[in-house]
N, C-alpha and C positions, 0 to 999 in steps of 0.2 A: 504494500500500500504506500502511495506517495503522499507525503504531507506538504502543506503549503510552505513555500520558501526553501524547500530542500531540493538541491539539484540532483537529477538522476545519477545514480552511481556513487553519490557521496555517502560516507560512513558517518552516521550520527553519533555524537559523543553522548553517552548516557548521563542523565542528571544524577547528582549525588543523592544517595538514600538518606533518609532521616531515621536515626536509631536512638531511642531514649531521649528525644529532643535535641540531639546534636547531629551534625552532618557527618556521615560516614563516607569513606572513599567509594567511588562508583564501582559497580560490578565490572570485573575484567571482561573485555570483549574478546571472544574467541574467534580467531580467523580460520576460515576453512582452508583447505589445501589450495584451492584456486586463488584465493586472495594472497596467501603466502607466496605462491609461485609468481603472481603478478608483481608483488612488491620486490621480490628478489630480482626479477628481470628488469624492473624499473631502476633499481639501485645499480645494477651492473651496467645498464645502458647509460645512465647519467655519469658514472665513473669513466666510461669510455669517451663520452663527449668531452668531459672536463680534461681528460688527458690530451685529447687532440687540441683543444683550445689552448692549454698551457704550452704545448709544444709549438704551436703557431706563434704565440706571443714571444716565446723564447727566440725563435728564428727571426722574428721581426726586430727584436731588440738587438740581436747579434748583427743583423744586416745594417741596422741604423748606425751602429757604432763603427762598423768596418767601412762604411761609405757606400755610396750608390754611384756607379758609373753613368755618366750622362752622354747623350749623343753630342759629338763635338760640334760646337757652334760658337760664333763670336761671342765673347762675354759682353753683356750690355755695358755701354759706356756710362760713366757717372762723373759728376763734378760736385764735391761736397765741401762744406766748411770744416776745417780741422778743429778738433777739440783740444789737441795738445799744443797747437800753435795758432792762437787767435789771429785772424786775418789771412792765414794761408789756406790753400785749397788742396783737396785730396782728389786726384783724378786717376782713372784707370790708365789713361795713355802714358802717364809718367812711369809706369811699371812694365811697359812692353819691353821684351828682350830678356826677361828673367821669369822663371816660374813664380807664381803668386798664390798665397793663401789669403782669402778674404773671410774674416771671422765676424759674424753678426752676433751682437751681444747687448745686454742691458744690465744696469747696475743692480736691479732688484732680482736678478737671476742667480741663484746659488751656484749652479753649475758653471756659469760664466766666470764668477769670482774664482772658482777653483781652476778653471782652464786657462785663464789669461797669463798667469805666471809661467805655465808650461809653454804657451805660445811665445812668450818673451824669450824663454830659453832656446826654443827652436830658432827664432830669428837670430839670436846671437851665435848659435852653434853653426848655422849654415852660412852666415856672413853674406857675401855678395852672390852666393849661388841661389838664394831664395829671398823673395820679399814677403813680408807679413804685414798686413794692414787690418785695421778694425773698422767696423761700421756699427755705430751705436743706433739702436732702434727702440721705439716705444718708451722713451725715457726723458728725464729732465736733464738739461745741460749741467746744472750744478751737481746733481748726484753722479752723473757720468764722469765729470772732471775730478770729483772727489775720489772716485774709485781708481781712476788712472793714477792719481797721485799716491794713493794708499798702497797700491800694488807695485808701483815703480815701473809701469809699462811705458816703454819709449818708442815702440813701433808706431808709425803714423796711424791716426784714428780720426775718422770723420763722423759727423752726425747726420742722420737721415730724418729730418724733422717731419716730412710729410709722407714718409713710407714709400717713396717712389722707387728707390733702389731695392728695397725689400720686395716690392711687387715684381720688378723686372727680373730679379733672380729667383723668384718663386719660393721665397723663404716662408715657411709655415710654422716654425718653432725656433726657440732660442735656447741654447746657442745653436748656430748652424755655421758650417765652414765650407767655402767653395774653393775648389782647386782649379787654377787657371794656368794653362800652358804658357811657355815663353812667347809663343806667337799669338797670344791673346784669345785662346779658345777655352771655353768652359768645359772641363773634363769630368769633374765628379763633385759630389756633395756629401758631406757628413752631417747627419741630423743628430743633435745631441752632442755630448762630450765623449770623444774617443779617449781611450787610455793612451799614455805616451807611446807604448809599444804599438798599439793600433794606428796611431797617427804616423809613426815612422813607416809602418807597412804601407799606408796609403800614399805617403810621399814617394815611396819607391815604386808602387804600382802605377799611380796616376801621373806622376811628374818625373819619374826616373831619377829620383834623388836618393842616394844611398847615404848611410851614416858617415859623417866626416871622420877621417882617420884622426886619432889623437895626436896632438902636437908633441914635439920632443920634450922630454922631462927636463926641467930646469935644475 
């Protein structure tokens, strides 16, 4: 018999019994063999689905960190005001002839704060073989300048106040890093913060830059 408000197939929870004026626990509900089998199959099925979802998320996270190769095309030109040198400009054309990393960041982004000193180390390590620049996005000038000063970042950094460069480069999250070849073509993108080892692998894969040999011991 179907009662009002009860969906077909739903198991009704029995009401508590009253014993000597106090509420007693409800009678246990006995599940028949069919119900037990159905619940077991549902549990196994859900476990399998969750395993697949977790696996796909893991692959997505791994691929995001390792970078995404892009069809080679000219990197969109830009001309931004520099944060680190008031009155100066940051232009893509000034970096043609050397491989280039463009890091999109914001002062309120914890991963950016962690990544920027690592990019500073990369810029110093590769010297004239690689240019590193930053593009500040979705941020206030004062907060951005304060973070550059706090972290001791010296590579050129511009501010994208209207988000035009962010749109041109298809940036959808922060931080994001673009890999541009020496002849000015956009080669790859890293969404999120790669580890130093992963970043070195991407420099080798996308820009043919290997780890510099250590200098002579002094």
